[in-house]
N, C-alpha and C positions, 0 to 999 in steps of 0.2 A: 583873659581866658582861664578857665578852670577845668578840672576833670569832669565836673558836672555839666559843662557847656562846651563839649569838644567840637561841635559842628558849627561853623560860621554861618551867619545869617544868609550870606550870598549863595549858600548851597541849595537853597530852595528852588532855584530856577536857573535859566541861562543868563549869566551875568552880562555877557556881551550883548545879547539880544535886547536886554532891558536898558542898555546904554549906561550901565554903572560906570562911575568915574574911575580913572586909573588909580587914584589914591584909595578909593574904596576897595578896589580889587587887590591892591598891595596889602592893605590891612587885612582883608579876608584871607590872603595867602598866609600871613603871619599867624592868624588865628587858627589855621588848620593844625598847627603843631600843638601837642598836648603832652602831659606826663605819660599817658598811655601810648601815644603815638609820636615819639620824639623824632623819628626819621620817616620822611616821606619823599617819594619820587615825583617827577614832573607829571607823569601820567595820572598818578593818584590825585594830586592837587587839582589838575585840570578837570578831571571827572567830578570831583567833589564840588567844585565851584561853578561848573557849567561854562568853563573857559576852553577856548581852543588850546591845544597843547603848545603851540608856538607862542601864544600870548602868555601862558603860564611860565614858559621858559624865559621869556623876556623879562617878566616881572622878577623872577628868581635871580636872574643875572644881575639886574639892577640892585636888588637887595643884597646880593653877595658882594657886589662892589663896595657897598657901604658897611660890610661886616655884620649886617642884620641877620643873614643866614650864612651857613657855611656847609661845605660838602663833607660827608663822612668819607674818610680815606678808603675804607674797605668796600662799602656798598655803593659809593658815589651818589647816595641819596642826600637830601638836604635835612638840616636841622637848624634850630635857632642859633644865631651867633652872639657872642658876647659883646658885639658892637652895640647891641640894644642897650647895654649899660650906659653907653655914652649919651643916649637920648632919653634915658629913663632913670636919671640919677636918684630921684627920691625913692625909687623902688629898691635901691640898695639897702635901705633901712630895714626892709623886710627879710633880708638874708640873715638867717639865724647866726651864721658864722661871723658875718660882718658886725652884727649887733653885739655879739659876745666879745668880739675882738677889739672894738674901738677903745673902751676904757683901758684895756691892757696895753694897746699900742701907745696911748697917751702917756701912760706911766713909763713905758719902755723908752720913749723919746725923752721924757723928763730925766730918767735915770742915766741914759747914755749920752744925751745931748745931741744925738744924731737922728736922722729921719728914719721912721719905722713905717712899714707898709704891710698890707695883707694881699696875697695873690691867690687866685684860683687857677685850676688847670682845665683847659678846654679840649684836651686830647692830644695836643701837639705844641701848645704854648702856655706860658704862665702869664696871667692877665691881672694887672693891678686893679683892685676894687676898693681899696681904702688906704689912706696915708695920713700920717701926722708928721709935718715937716720939722726939721731941726730948728732950734732957736738961733743958731749961728747965722751970721750974714752970708757966709760961704757955706753952701750945703748942696746935697744932691737930692733933687725931687723930680718926679715925673707926673704927668697928668693921669687921671683915672682912665682906665681902658688901655693903657700902654701894654704892649705885648712883648714877651721875651721868648725867643726861640733859638737861643745859643746855648749849647751844652754846658759851657763853663760859667754861665750865669748861676749864681748861688741858688736862686729859687727854682730854676729849671733842674738843677742837680737834685734838689729835694724831691721833686715830683718824679724824676726818672728813677731815683732810688726805690720808689714804691712800686714801680712797674715790673712785670715779668721780664727777665733778661731778653727773651726773644723780641718783645715789643721795643725795648730800648735799642736793640740791634737794628731793627727795621727803621726806627726813627732816625738813627744816626747814619746808617749806610744809605738810606733813601734820601738824605739831604733835607728831610722835613725839619729836623733839629740840627742846626749847623754845628759841625765838628770837623776840625781840620785834619785830625789823625784817625780817620775811619778805616785804617787797615787792621789786621789782626792784632798786632802789637799795641796799637793805639787803643783799640776797643778793650783789650785786656787791662791796660793801664787805667782806662776810664772806669771800668767795672770795679777795680780795686779802690779807686778814688771814691766812688759812690758807697762802697762798703765802709770805708774809713769815715765818711761823713755820717753814715747811719750810726756807727759805733760811737762817734764823738758827740752826736746830737745836733750837729749843725754843719752845713756846707759852706765853703769859702770861695770867694772870688777876689783874689788880691791883685787887682789891676790887670786881670787877664782878658776881660772884654773891653775895658776902657782903662787906659793907663792912669787916668786921674781918679778912678773910683774904686772903692773897696766895698764888698758886700758880704754879709753872712746871713744864712737863712736856715730856719728850722721847721719841721713839719707839725701841722695841727691834725689831730686825729678825732674822728667822731666816736660815738658810743660803740661802734662795731670794730674800732681799731684801724679803720681805713683812713688814709691821708686825704683830707678834704680841703686843705689850704696850706699855705706857707707864710710864715712871718719872715720879713726881710728887714735888716738894718743896713742902711747904706750911708757912706760917708766919703768925703774927699780923702784921697789916699795920703796926702801930706799930713793929715791929722791922726792917722792910725799907724802906729809902729807895729811890727810883727808881734811884739809883746802885748800890746793893747788889743790886738785882734782876738786873742783868746778870751779876754774879758767881754768883748762885744758878743762873741759867739755864745758864751755861757749865759749872758743876759737874754739873748735872743731865744735860746733853748728854754729858759725858765718862762719867758713870756708865752711861747708856744704851748708849753705844758699847762700853763694857767688857762689859756683859751680852750685847750682840750678838756680840762676839768669842767669849764663852764658849759661845754657841749655835752656833758655827761660821759665823757671818755675817761680812760685810765692811761695817763702818760706812760707809765711803766709798761703796760700791756702793749700800747701802740708802738713803743720803741723796740719791743722784743722781736 
């Protein structure tokens, strides 16, 4: 689907009356979404495709269960979900940030000896879209499409640090991003933690979400200075002393800055 072809073929008539297959209808629903119209409601989709509202709702529910679409928290309308990445892996090569990041991640893994990854933000979760595994036999890896929605995850901290404070507050207090200390004192402490991560250039998760894992993560900025991705270095905790943690973090920050430059951004401007 492109901006030049926003209207699916099934919109030319009543899809159900023509006996269009369920698979064709599901594909037509996915094709409704475009850059110009990323958010659509059930009624809009049903009218566009000539489907009964109940049929469109069932299709969307099935697609949502597979993470192919997801609901916008505010409007409750639908948008494409990052689960599509899991069934369209080759399309990842067309993501500018992924293409720019891969050689940097490869060098980062070679330099640190640990697994490096690239994550995107879907509005409430960090999603893994690229990974270069460690050469060690014992290592931490995840499958592409893995989602992180825990506040203490290093990559999630990176994305939360880039959001307005009121949005962070809503995500944490609403339980959308898991955080065990969502009272006033805990939220203040977490805000300070995010500020420290921004000033340092990387966020840290030293066995806080998994006692056996350590993670450091740094933001990637685009040419506008906006955070568009996070670089993550993860490792078994037994291999990373507190002293070595800083070296991993600094290497991660350098890699993120390199990717930022490849995207036409200014690392210094993005960090300011």
